[in-house]
C-alpha positions as a LaTeX table, in Angstrom:
\begin{tabular}{lrrr}
\hline
Residue & $x$ (\AA) & $y$ (\AA) & $z$ (\AA) \\
\hline
Met1 & 8.57 & 33.06 & 6.56 \\
Thr2 & 6.91 & 29.54 & 6.18 \\
Asn3 & 9.10 & 26.44 & 6.00 \\
Ser4 & 8.69 & 24.83 & 2.59 \\
Lys5 & 10.64 & 21.73 & 3.25 \\
Met6 & 8.58 & 18.56 & 2.84 \\
Lys7 & 8.83 & 15.72 & 5.55 \\
Phe8 & 9.57 & 12.26 & 4.45 \\
Leu9 & 9.36 & 9.06 & 6.38 \\
Ile10 & 11.16 & 5.89 & 4.57 \\
Thr11 & 10.50 & 2.70 & 6.36 \\
Gly12 & 13.60 & 0.26 & 5.38 \\
Gly13 & 15.29 & 3.42 & 4.43 \\
Cys14 & 18.69 & 1.92 & 4.78 \\
Gly15 & 18.09 & $-1.00$ & 2.10 \\
Phe16 & 18.79 & $-0.78$ & $-1.58$ \\
Leu17 & 15.67 & 1.16 & $-2.65$ \\
Gly18 & 15.22 & 3.01 & 0.53 \\
Ser19 & 18.86 & 4.48 & 0.57 \\
Asn20 & 18.51 & 5.60 & $-2.95$ \\
Leu21 & 15.45 & 7.55 & $-2.25$ \\
Ala22 & 16.70 & 8.82 & 1.07 \\
Ser23 & 19.81 & 10.31 & $-0.75$ \\
Glu24 & 17.27 & 12.03 & $-2.99$ \\
Val25 & 15.47 & 13.51 & $-0.12$ \\
Leu26 & 18.51 & 14.71 & 1.33 \\
Arg27 & 19.82 & 16.13 & $-2.05$ \\
Arg28 & 16.41 & 18.11 & $-2.17$ \\
Gly29 & 16.97 & 19.51 & 1.31 \\
Asp30 & 13.81 & 18.08 & 2.79 \\
Glu31 & 13.36 & 16.66 & 6.23 \\
Leu32 & 13.99 & 12.88 & 6.50 \\
Thr33 & 13.15 & 10.37 & 9.14 \\
Ile34 & 14.32 & 6.61 & 8.59 \\
Leu35 & 13.02 & 3.52 & 10.35 \\
Asp36 & 15.02 & 0.57 & 9.74 \\
Asn37 & 16.03 & $-2.61$ & 11.73 \\
Leu38 & 19.33 & $-2.89$ & 9.96 \\
Cys39 & 18.88 & $-6.63$ & 9.42 \\
Arg40 & 19.64 & $-6.54$ & 5.70 \\
Phe41 & 23.23 & $-7.16$ & 4.75 \\
Gly42 & 24.72 & $-3.79$ & 3.80 \\
Ser43 & 22.05 & $-1.63$ & 5.43 \\
Asp44 & 24.46 & $-0.62$ & 8.16 \\
Gln45 & 26.94 & 0.65 & 5.32 \\
Asn46 & 24.04 & 2.44 & 3.60 \\
Arg47 & 23.27 & 4.16 & 6.84 \\
Ser48 & 26.87 & 5.33 & 7.23 \\
Trp49 & 26.96 & 6.68 & 3.67 \\
Leu50 & 23.64 & 8.48 & 3.87 \\
Gln51 & 25.08 & 10.14 & 7.13 \\
Ser52 & 27.92 & 11.25 & 4.92 \\
Leu53 & 25.16 & 13.07 & 2.67 \\
Gly54 & 23.38 & 15.02 & 5.17 \\
Asp55 & 21.33 & 15.31 & 8.48 \\
Phe56 & 18.34 & 13.18 & 9.18 \\
Lys57 & 16.77 & 11.31 & 12.14 \\
Phe58 & 17.22 & 7.64 & 12.25 \\
Val59 & 15.38 & 5.07 & 14.29 \\
His60 & 16.38 & 1.79 & 14.86 \\
Gly61 & 13.20 & $-0.23$ & 15.12 \\
Asp62 & 10.99 & $-2.82$ & 13.34 \\
Thr63 & 7.72 & $-2.13$ & 11.68 \\
Ser64 & 6.29 & $-5.26$ & 13.13 \\
Asp65 & 6.19 & $-3.30$ & 16.61 \\
Ala66 & 3.14 & $-1.22$ & 16.45 \\
Ala67 & 4.11 & 0.99 & 19.41 \\
Thr68 & 7.28 & 2.02 & 17.60 \\
Val69 & 5.62 & 2.68 & 14.22 \\
Asp70 & 3.01 & 4.88 & 16.10 \\
His71 & 5.63 & 6.69 & 17.93 \\
Val72 & 7.85 & 7.43 & 14.90 \\
Met73 & 4.57 & 8.30 & 12.70 \\
Arg74 & 3.32 & 10.70 & 15.28 \\
Glu75 & 6.92 & 12.34 & 15.82 \\
Ala76 & 7.62 & 12.66 & 12.00 \\
Ser77 & 4.33 & 13.84 & 11.02 \\
Pro78 & 5.23 & 13.10 & 7.42 \\
Asp79 & 3.99 & 14.52 & 4.03 \\
Val80 & 5.39 & 11.45 & 2.26 \\
Val81 & 5.76 & 7.79 & 3.37 \\
Phe82 & 7.81 & 5.32 & 1.41 \\
His83 & 6.87 & 1.98 & 2.83 \\
Leu84 & 9.76 & $-0.23$ & 1.96 \\
Ala85 & 10.58 & $-2.22$ & 4.95 \\
Gly86 & 9.98 & $-5.87$ & 4.29 \\
Gln87 & 11.22 & $-9.38$ & 3.91 \\
Val88 & 12.16 & $-9.61$ & 0.20 \\
Ala89 & 13.38 & $-13.03$ & $-0.61$ \\
Met90 & 10.88 & $-15.88$ & $-1.65$ \\
Thr91 & 13.28 & $-18.54$ & $-0.56$ \\
Thr92 & 13.55 & $-17.03$ & 2.94 \\
Ser93 & 9.70 & $-16.83$ & 3.19 \\
Ile94 & 9.59 & $-20.58$ & 2.48 \\
Glu95 & 12.30 & $-21.25$ & 4.97 \\
Thr96 & 10.80 & $-19.01$ & 7.66 \\
Pro97 & 7.13 & $-18.17$ & 6.78 \\
Arg98 & 6.24 & $-16.76$ & 10.43 \\
Leu99 & 9.07 & $-14.27$ & 9.92 \\
Asp100 & 7.83 & $-13.32$ & 6.54 \\
Phe101 & 4.37 & $-12.86$ & 7.76 \\
Asn102 & 5.36 & $-10.74$ & 10.68 \\
Thr103 & 7.82 & $-8.47$ & 8.87 \\
Asn104 & 5.56 & $-7.98$ & 5.59 \\
Val105 & 1.70 & $-8.46$ & 6.77 \\
Val106 & 2.09 & $-7.11$ & 10.37 \\
Gly107 & 4.42 & $-4.44$ & 9.65 \\
Gly108 & 2.65 & $-3.19$ & 6.57 \\
Phe109 & $-0.59$ & $-3.10$ & 8.68 \\
Asn110 & 1.01 & $-1.28$ & 11.52 \\
Val111 & 2.34 & 1.50 & 9.06 \\
Leu112 & $-1.16$ & 1.96 & 7.63 \\
Glu113 & $-2.82$ & 2.17 & 11.01 \\
Ala114 & $-0.16$ & 4.74 & 11.95 \\
Val115 & $-0.73$ & 6.81 & 9.09 \\
Arg116 & $-4.56$ & 6.64 & 9.46 \\
Lys117 & $-4.08$ & 7.82 & 13.12 \\
Phe118 & $-1.47$ & 10.35 & 12.89 \\
Ala119 & $-0.71$ & 11.37 & 9.25 \\
Pro120 & $-3.88$ & 10.68 & 7.29 \\
His121 & $-2.84$ & 13.59 & 4.87 \\
Ala122 & 0.37 & 11.91 & 3.90 \\
Thr123 & 1.11 & 10.38 & 0.48 \\
Val124 & 2.06 & 6.62 & 0.91 \\
Thr125 & 3.69 & 4.51 & $-1.49$ \\
Tyr126 & 4.16 & 0.77 & $-1.19$ \\
Ser127 & 6.90 & $-1.51$ & $-2.63$ \\
Ser128 & 4.91 & $-4.60$ & $-3.82$ \\
Thr129 & 6.04 & $-7.17$ & $-6.33$ \\
Asn130 & 5.05 & $-9.18$ & $-9.48$ \\
Lys131 & 4.81 & $-12.07$ & $-7.42$ \\
Val132 & 1.30 & $-11.23$ & $-6.53$ \\
Tyr133 & 0.41 & $-12.52$ & $-9.91$ \\
Gly134 & 1.60 & $-16.18$ & $-9.27$ \\
Asp135 & 3.74 & $-18.34$ & $-11.20$ \\
Leu136 & 1.66 & $-17.42$ & $-14.57$ \\
Glu137 & 1.92 & $-20.92$ & $-15.79$ \\
Trp138 & $-1.54$ & $-20.66$ & $-17.38$ \\
Ile139 & 0.16 & $-18.36$ & $-20.09$ \\
Ala140 & 1.36 & $-19.76$ & $-23.35$ \\
Tyr141 & 4.95 & $-19.47$ & $-23.94$ \\
Asp142 & 7.57 & $-19.73$ & $-26.80$ \\
Glu143 & 11.09 & $-20.62$ & $-26.24$ \\
Thr144 & 14.24 & $-19.36$ & $-28.05$ \\
Asp145 & 17.74 & $-20.22$ & $-27.62$ \\
Thr146 & 17.94 & $-17.61$ & $-24.91$ \\
Arg147 & 14.72 & $-16.65$ & $-23.42$ \\
Tyr148 & 11.02 & $-17.39$ & $-22.94$ \\
Arg149 & 8.39 & $-15.27$ & $-24.53$ \\
Ala150 & 4.85 & $-14.94$ & $-23.35$ \\
Val151 & 2.65 & $-15.31$ & $-26.33$ \\
Gly152 & $-0.05$ & $-12.33$ & $-26.86$ \\
Tyr153 & 1.91 & $-10.02$ & $-24.27$ \\
Asp154 & 4.28 & $-8.43$ & $-26.66$ \\
Asn155 & 4.34 & $-5.14$ & $-24.49$ \\
Gly156 & 4.51 & $-7.04$ & $-21.19$ \\
Phe157 & 1.84 & $-7.45$ & $-18.49$ \\
Asp158 & $-0.50$ & $-4.66$ & $-17.26$ \\
Glu159 & $-2.50$ & $-4.28$ & $-14.14$ \\
Arg160 & $-5.49$ & $-6.21$ & $-15.32$ \\
Leu161 & $-3.52$ & $-9.61$ & $-14.95$ \\
Pro162 & $-5.54$ & $-11.56$ & $-12.39$ \\
Leu163 & $-4.02$ & $-12.00$ & $-8.95$ \\
Glu164 & $-2.78$ & $-15.35$ & $-7.72$ \\
Phe165 & $-0.79$ & $-15.29$ & $-4.54$ \\
Arg166 & 1.69 & $-18.05$ & $-4.57$ \\
Ser167 & 4.42 & $-18.87$ & $-1.87$ \\
Pro168 & 4.35 & $-17.16$ & 1.54 \\
Tyr169 & 6.13 & $-14.21$ & 0.08 \\
Gly170 & 3.59 & $-13.72$ & $-2.58$ \\
Cys171 & 0.89 & $-14.00$ & 0.08 \\
Ser172 & 2.41 & $-11.62$ & 2.50 \\
Lys173 & 3.34 & $-8.98$ & $-0.08$ \\
Gly174 & $-0.13$ & $-9.34$ & $-1.77$ \\
Ala175 & $-1.91$ & $-9.01$ & 1.62 \\
Val176 & $-0.36$ & $-5.57$ & 2.17 \\
Asp177 & $-0.96$ & $-4.73$ & $-1.28$ \\
Gln178 & $-4.50$ & $-5.15$ & $-1.00$ \\
Tyr179 & $-4.61$ & $-3.46$ & 2.36 \\
Met180 & $-3.05$ & $-0.47$ & 0.83 \\
Leu181 & $-5.74$ & $-0.35$ & $-1.78$ \\
Asp182 & $-8.52$ & $-0.89$ & 0.67 \\
Tyr183 & $-7.14$ & 1.88 & 3.04 \\
Ala184 & $-7.62$ & 4.20 & 0.19 \\
Arg185 & $-11.15$ & 2.95 & $-0.35$ \\
Val186 & $-12.38$ & 2.70 & 3.16 \\
Phe187 & $-10.38$ & 5.42 & 5.13 \\
Gly188 & $-9.72$ & 7.91 & 2.21 \\
Leu189 & $-5.73$ & 7.44 & 2.60 \\
Lys190 & $-3.48$ & 8.53 & $-0.31$ \\
Thr191 & $-2.00$ & 5.21 & $-0.94$ \\
Val192 & $-0.19$ & 3.98 & $-4.31$ \\
Val193 & 1.00 & 0.51 & $-5.04$ \\
Phe194 & 4.02 & $-0.38$ & $-7.19$ \\
Arg195 & 4.20 & $-3.98$ & $-8.31$ \\
His196 & 7.89 & $-4.17$ & $-9.20$ \\
Ser197 & 9.67 & $-6.45$ & $-11.43$ \\
Ser198 & 13.48 & $-6.40$ & $-10.84$ \\
Met199 & 15.54 & $-3.55$ & $-9.64$ \\
Tyr200 & 19.14 & $-2.96$ & $-9.60$ \\
Gly201 & 21.86 & $-0.26$ & $-9.18$ \\
Gly202 & 24.21 & 1.19 & $-6.59$ \\
Arg203 & 23.75 & 0.75 & $-2.90$ \\
Gln204 & 22.41 & $-2.91$ & $-3.58$ \\
Phe205 & 24.12 & $-5.49$ & $-1.54$ \\
Ala206 & 22.85 & $-8.51$ & $-3.58$ \\
Thr207 & 22.79 & $-11.93$ & $-2.34$ \\
Tyr208 & 22.28 & $-15.50$ & $-4.01$ \\
Asp209 & 18.38 & $-15.26$ & $-3.28$ \\
Gln210 & 17.69 & $-11.47$ & $-3.79$ \\
Gly211 & 18.93 & $-8.95$ & $-6.53$ \\
Trp212 & 19.91 & $-11.26$ & $-9.19$ \\
Ile213 & 21.35 & $-8.58$ & $-11.51$ \\
Gly214 & 23.68 & $-7.47$ & $-8.63$ \\
Trp215 & 24.62 & $-11.01$ & $-7.66$ \\
Phe216 & 25.66 & $-12.16$ & $-11.15$ \\
Cys217 & 27.52 & $-8.87$ & $-11.66$ \\
Gln218 & 29.44 & $-9.68$ & $-8.34$ \\
Gln219 & 29.92 & $-13.44$ & $-9.59$ \\
Ala220 & 31.46 & $-12.01$ & $-12.98$ \\
Val221 & 34.01 & $-9.74$ & $-11.12$ \\
Gln222 & 35.05 & $-12.32$ & $-8.79$ \\
Gln223 & 35.54 & $-14.90$ & $-11.45$ \\
Lys224 & 37.65 & $-12.44$ & $-13.58$ \\
Leu225 & 39.76 & $-11.46$ & $-10.38$ \\
Thr226 & 39.88 & $-15.35$ & $-9.24$ \\
Pro227 & 39.66 & $-17.67$ & $-12.14$ \\
Asp228 & 40.05 & $-20.84$ & $-9.93$ \\
Met229 & 36.95 & $-19.74$ & $-7.72$ \\
Ala230 & 34.14 & $-22.13$ & $-7.23$ \\
Leu231 & 31.34 & $-22.28$ & $-9.99$ \\
Phe232 & 28.28 & $-20.21$ & $-9.07$ \\
Thr233 & 24.71 & $-21.84$ & $-9.62$ \\
Ile234 & 21.61 & $-20.90$ & $-11.36$ \\
Ser235 & 18.11 & $-22.21$ & $-10.75$ \\
Gly236 & 16.38 & $-23.42$ & $-13.88$ \\
Ser237 & 17.31 & $-23.17$ & $-17.51$ \\
Gly238 & 18.49 & $-19.40$ & $-17.64$ \\
Lys239 & 15.95 & $-18.50$ & $-20.04$ \\
Gln240 & 13.77 & $-16.78$ & $-17.31$ \\
Val241 & 13.08 & $-13.00$ & $-18.40$ \\
Arg242 & 12.53 & $-9.97$ & $-16.36$ \\
Asp243 & 12.48 & $-6.45$ & $-17.10$ \\
Val244 & 15.16 & $-4.63$ & $-15.24$ \\
Leu245 & 14.90 & $-0.94$ & $-13.71$ \\
His246 & 17.86 & 0.87 & $-12.65$ \\
Ala247 & 17.94 & 2.80 & $-9.37$ \\
Asp248 & 18.05 & 6.06 & $-11.09$ \\
Asp249 & 14.66 & 5.54 & $-12.72$ \\
Met250 & 13.28 & 4.39 & $-9.63$ \\
Ile251 & 14.04 & 7.48 & $-7.85$ \\
Arg252 & 12.16 & 9.47 & $-10.57$ \\
Leu253 & 9.16 & 7.00 & $-10.19$ \\
Tyr254 & 8.61 & 7.46 & $-6.39$ \\
Phe255 & 8.84 & 11.14 & $-6.47$ \\
Ser256 & 6.69 & 11.42 & $-9.58$ \\
Val257 & 3.63 & 10.22 & $-7.41$ \\
Val258 & 3.74 & 13.21 & $-4.95$ \\
Pro259 & 2.58 & 15.97 & $-6.99$ \\
Val260 & $-0.27$ & 14.02 & $-8.61$ \\
Ile261 & $-1.53$ & 12.02 & $-5.76$ \\
Asp262 & $-4.94$ & 13.07 & $-5.56$ \\
Arg263 & $-5.35$ & 12.07 & $-9.08$ \\
Val264 & $-3.71$ & 8.59 & $-8.58$ \\
Lys265 & $-4.48$ & 7.57 & $-4.90$ \\
Gly266 & $-5.92$ & 4.19 & $-4.39$ \\
Gln267 & $-4.25$ & 2.83 & $-7.66$ \\
Val268 & $-1.67$ & 0.22 & $-8.53$ \\
Phe269 & 0.99 & 0.45 & $-11.15$ \\
Asn270 & 3.08 & $-2.52$ & $-12.63$ \\
Val271 & 6.54 & $-1.03$ & $-13.05$ \\
Gly272 & 9.92 & $-2.24$ & $-14.38$ \\
Gly273 & 12.13 & $-1.48$ & $-17.38$ \\
Gly274 & 9.57 & $-2.46$ & $-19.71$ \\
Met275 & 10.04 & $-4.61$ & $-22.82$ \\
Ala276 & 12.89 & $-2.69$ & $-24.13$ \\
Asn277 & 14.98 & $-3.42$ & $-20.95$ \\
Ser278 & 14.08 & $-7.17$ & $-20.65$ \\
Leu279 & 16.67 & $-9.58$ & $-20.02$ \\
Ser280 & 17.12 & $-13.47$ & $-19.47$ \\
Leu281 & 19.90 & $-14.86$ & $-17.38$ \\
Leu282 & 21.55 & $-16.12$ & $-20.50$ \\
Glu283 & 21.26 & $-12.77$ & $-22.06$ \\
Leu284 & 22.80 & $-11.22$ & $-18.88$ \\
Phe285 & 25.73 & $-13.81$ & $-18.99$ \\
Asp286 & 26.44 & $-12.88$ & $-22.70$ \\
Trp287 & 26.54 & $-9.23$ & $-21.68$ \\
Leu288 & 28.84 & $-10.03$ & $-18.64$ \\
Glu289 & 31.25 & $-12.26$ & $-20.78$ \\
Arg290 & 31.72 & $-9.46$ & $-23.45$ \\
Tyr291 & 32.15 & $-6.80$ & $-20.77$ \\
Thr292 & 34.76 & $-8.83$ & $-18.82$ \\
Gly293 & 36.42 & $-10.85$ & $-21.51$ \\
Ile294 & 35.98 & $-14.15$ & $-19.65$ \\
Ser295 & 33.63 & $-17.21$ & $-20.04$ \\
Leu296 & 31.45 & $-17.41$ & $-16.86$ \\
Arg297 & 31.34 & $-20.95$ & $-15.20$ \\
Tyr298 & 28.36 & $-21.97$ & $-13.37$ \\
Thr299 & 26.03 & $-25.07$ & $-12.83$ \\
Gln300 & 22.26 & $-25.44$ & $-13.10$ \\
Leu301 & 19.89 & $-26.23$ & $-10.31$ \\
Pro302 & 16.26 & $-27.16$ & $-10.63$ \\
Pro303 & 13.72 & $-24.23$ & $-11.00$ \\
Arg304 & 12.75 & $-22.47$ & $-7.90$ \\
Glu305 & 9.31 & $-22.92$ & $-6.37$ \\
Ser306 & 6.75 & $-20.40$ & $-8.14$ \\
Asp307 & 9.31 & $-18.84$ & $-10.36$ \\
Gln308 & 7.78 & $-17.08$ & $-13.28$ \\
Lys309 & 9.31 & $-18.09$ & $-16.62$ \\
Ile310 & 8.70 & $-14.28$ & $-17.63$ \\
Phe311 & 7.64 & $-11.04$ & $-16.08$ \\
Val312 & 7.78 & $-7.99$ & $-18.12$ \\
Ala313 & 5.77 & $-4.88$ & $-16.71$ \\
Asp314 & 3.69 & $-2.76$ & $-19.29$ \\
Val315 & 4.43 & 0.53 & $-18.06$ \\
Ser316 & 1.75 & 2.18 & $-19.98$ \\
Lys317 & $-0.41$ & 3.20 & $-16.85$ \\
Ala318 & 2.68 & 4.86 & $-15.28$ \\
Arg319 & 3.49 & 6.77 & $-18.36$ \\
Asp320 & 0.00 & 8.17 & $-18.92$ \\
Leu321 & $-0.78$ & 8.95 & $-15.17$ \\
Leu322 & 2.49 & 9.51 & $-13.78$ \\
Asn323 & 4.28 & 10.95 & $-16.70$ \\
Trp324 & 7.04 & 8.45 & $-16.04$ \\
Met325 & 8.97 & 6.05 & $-18.28$ \\
Pro326 & 12.52 & 4.21 & $-17.71$ \\
Gly327 & 15.31 & 6.21 & $-19.21$ \\
Thr328 & 18.30 & 3.95 & $-18.40$ \\
Thr329 & 19.32 & 1.56 & $-21.09$ \\
Ile330 & 20.47 & $-1.97$ & $-20.21$ \\
Asp331 & 23.96 & $-1.18$ & $-21.35$ \\
Glu332 & 24.08 & 2.15 & $-19.29$ \\
Gly333 & 22.75 & 0.44 & $-16.08$ \\
Leu334 & 24.83 & $-2.58$ & $-16.24$ \\
Ser335 & 28.14 & $-0.82$ & $-17.10$ \\
Lys336 & 27.14 & 1.21 & $-13.72$ \\
Met337 & 26.27 & $-1.83$ & $-11.94$ \\
Met338 & 29.70 & $-3.36$ & $-12.60$ \\
Val339 & 31.52 & $-0.27$ & $-11.28$ \\
Trp340 & 29.56 & $-0.80$ & $-8.09$ \\
Ala341 & 30.03 & $-4.48$ & $-7.79$ \\
Gly342 & 33.64 & $-3.92$ & $-8.18$ \\
Arg343 & 33.63 & $-1.85$ & $-5.13$ \\
Leu344 & 32.23 & $-4.58$ & $-2.98$ \\
\hline
\end{tabular}
């Protein structure tokens, strides 16, 4: 009898996105290897949670070390690689650009080389970012009481938007984004790039500079429990808009690639919640105030370097080629997020 189990390798498998995908691999009964350096806050807790769900091989290591990546790839011989390991905060990239480069560029290159040498048959997905499009200041904007609106982009931004790497983070993620596409062209690897907008959901240990939905949900919970706590801060006017994608929809997205990889290899997809699930900071605060019954208290800081006034993904390409669309509404997703935030 042949073994029908698929073999998955997830780099950064104890992070937010990685642990959600890893839990789905375990639920399906497939084989799982995780490579993670556990440097991210909450990653060790996610590893313990995954260990409670089933058996998998865990390797404590860093993708910036080529020998480690080669060894893991050779031993795992994966059918599918979800490459998620990376430095994820723009602010950190500006503070320590060399760390950002080594983690994202060197780490991503090492993964591609290991796939080329030891698993050229594998499906490879890469978690890229909307930051590869720059600050988008060349676009005309309208401004309402609660949000910015990009004139002429009623359905959001599709993959034809010109690339413009800004900030060390944009450069490092963008470099691997392009390497992924080029390794499909030159070496025939089965790579797919997802340029993400904002993601949120359970297993996200958000911080002030990464995971804004989770972070502000945590602040709302804490202000309700401790009314005299210090004010939190926001950067900019609060009218910045992102489309938000819940973890449940992310899981469906990543697994949707596997059965159609020969049709979509070497392609890029803008992914997010779409215009129907777009949200500004001010609109999030309004929702949180209605949910908690309190008035949130915060102070404003200047806008962050290279921050986009708006990014909403036009997900038409993912709909047409992957048969995927977001299914979790803002109300559903934020309600789940508040339950998770209350546990932290």
